[in-house]
N, C-alpha and C positions, 0 to 999 in steps of 0.2 A: 047421481052421486050416492054411494051407499051411506047408510047411517052408521054412527059409531057402534061398534060391537058386531056389525054384520060383515060377513066376508065379501070382499069385492069380487065382482064377476071376472072370470078369466077371459082374456081377449086372445083368441088364436088367430095369428096372421093368416091371410089366405094362402093356400098352397102348402101349408104345413101339414094339415090333416086332410088326407085324400078322401074323396067320396067313394062309395062302393063302386060306382061306374069307372072312376079313375083307376082304382086298384085292379078292377077286372081288365081294363084296357092295358094297364102296365103288365099284368100277368100274361095276357094274350100276346103282347109284344115280346116279352121274354121267352115265351114258348115258341113263337115264330122264329126268333133269333137262334134259339137252341136247335130248332129243326133245320134251319139253313146251315148252321155250323156243322151239324151232323152230315148233311147232304154234301157239303164241301169236303169234309174229312173222308167220306166214302168215295167221292170222285178222286181225291188224291190217292187213296189206298188202291183203287182200281188201276189208276195210271202207273203207280209205283210197282204194283205186282205184275202188270204187263211188262214193264221195263225189266223187272227182276227175271221173268221168264225168258225174255230176249237175251239178257246177259248170260244166263245159265246155259242157254242153247249155244251161244257163241263160245262160251268157255269149253263146252263139250266138244265143239268142232275143233278148237285149237288143240285140245288135249289129244283128240283122235289123230290129228295131223302130226303131232310130235312123236318122238320115239322115247324109249326108256332112258336114253342118255342125255337128252336135251329138252328142257322146257323153255319156251320163249318168254321174253319179258311181257308179251301180251297176255300170256296165261296168268302171270302174277298180277298184272294190272286189272284184268277182268275179275279175278278172285277178290281183290281189294274193293272194287266197285260193288260187287255183289254183297260183300260183308257190310259196307256202309249203308247200302240201300236196304238190306235186311234189317239192320238196326233201326233205320228210319221207319220202316213199315211196322216193326214191333212197337215203337213208341207211339205211332199214330193209332194203332189198334187199342192201346191202353186208354186213349182219349185224353182230354184235358185233365190236368191235376188240380 
């Protein structure tokens, strides 16, 4: 018990103030999580760009088969799919906000 006029000692509950090893562990875990998130984002980008290439190739084939007077509904649908996927790829390349 402190004497009158002396400051009382501060009691810090366990877990509030982390030890250096806890902070290092937390930093390492955060770094690993960020690395895993980047790897997943890269895999998503690769898959989406492969799909984008496939769709663009299909679009070219549809356009080559059509004539100047008629464009099929498939051509418009493919173009819309490409547009949506391209926006998705662009957003993923920007990374998390």
